[in-house]
N, C-alpha and C positions, 0 to 999 in steps of 0.2 A: 452525550459524551463528545468531547473534542479530541483533537490529536494530542494535546498536552495531557489530558486526562487518560487517554489510552496509553501513552508512554509511561505514565506513573503506574497505572493498573498492571501493566505487563512488566514493570520494574526495569524499564529501559531508561534509566535515569542518569547514566554516566555522560555528562555533558561533553566530554572529550571524545566520545565515541561517534563513529560513523553509523548512521541508520539508513538502511535501504528501505525505500517506500515504493509501494505499487498499489494498484487499485483493480477491483474486479467485481463482477456480479455473478449471479447464480449460473449463467451460461458458461462461465469460465472455471467452475469448480475443479474439474480434473486437471486443467492446466495450472491452476493456482496451487494445487497440492504438489505437483511436480516442481514448481518454482520454490515452494517452501522446503521441500526435501533438499534441493540443491543449496538453498541458503543455509540450512542447518548443517549440511555436510561441510560446507566451506566456512562455517562458524562466522557468518555475517549477521549481525543484529538487524532485525527487520520488523516492519509493521505493515499491515494491509488496511487500506481504506476500503471498507465494504460498501458497495454501491447499492445493495438492497438487503432486506432482512434475511433472506435465504442464505446469502453469502455470510452474513454476520453470524448466524446460527451455526453454519457449517464450520467456520473458522473457530468459533468457540469450542465446538465439539472435538476439534483436533488440536486444541490448545495452541492456536496460532495467534501471535500478537496482532490485534486488530482494533479498529474503532469504526463507528458508523460515519460514513461519508455518503449518506444516502442521496441519490440523484434520481428523483422521481420523474423528471421530465425529459430524460434522455430518450431519443427516438431510436437508438441502436445503429444509427448511420455510421459507417466507417469512413465516409468521405470527409477528408480534412477540410473541405470547403463548407460543410454544413454548419448551420448555426448551433446545432446540438453538440457537434464535436468541438467547436470553438469554445463553447461554454464549459465543456468538460476539461479541455486543455487549460483554460484559465483557472479552473478549480484545482487541478493538479498542481499547477505552479504556485497557487496560494498555499497549498499544503507544504510544499518544499520551502517556501519563504517562511512559513511558521516554524519548521524544523530549524532553519538557520537562525531565526530570531531567538529560539530557545537555547541556542548555543551548540547545536549538533552540526556535524558535517552530514550532508544529505547526498544520497545516491538514489535518484529516481530511475527506476528500471521497469521495463515491461515484463509480463510473465512469460513471454516466449523467449526469454534469455535464461540460459542455464549457467549460473555462476559456478565454476569449478574451484576457484580460489578466492580468498578474501583479497580485494584490491588494495587493502592497506598493506 
């Protein structure tokens, strides 16, 4: 599945809409569920790029809009100077670019941000 297919599958097809996008793996599940809770409370359309199968399955079981953005070779480094982080950052930006090319407004956000209101 691609981002475009994920958007269709989860019926996020209004091109004039802003879509929040974030990414996470299984180590982030509790934080991701908190992020999703706040996105839903603020009525912000969103989708999650699941970095591994465990996150993908967990998101599906909680009916969270998602798509596989599987990253098998990330080493887990949080250092922004690491090759792994740089590859991940480029990948995230490519997903935002895809949203923009599909005609959406994009809001890339980390899961440690709790949105209380829709920025629109």
